[in-house]
C-alpha angles and dihedrals in degrees: 000000000000121000120194123225091248094056091047089051091050092050091050092046093049091045093049093047093047093046092050092047092048090048090053093049095045099043123198096044102099110172099161128240096302092046091048090050093051093045090049093050094045088044089054090057091047093048094046090052101038103042096057088046087058092046094251116138117178097184130240134299137072096290092053090048091052092048091047092049092045092054090050091047091050090053090048093049092050090050090049090050091051092049094047091046093235099141124154098226101071121078118235 
């Protein structure tokens, strides 16, 4: 499998954008730029697998890819928050 430099750049851009958006929506989970990138890329895989399983198809294009990856990254961040025990309902 050969991946061009342009497609790699698009994957990184979508992952970074989705990770940043998810980090803004779910506040308090700052992982830095590299962490946001990784969460965005893993979230893209989660979103591209989960949404079709639920019968949700957002279409094609860069905006749909960013929305798809952001939804997957949100799910991943919420799972990380549950595992770490960093919920917002308990007092500290």
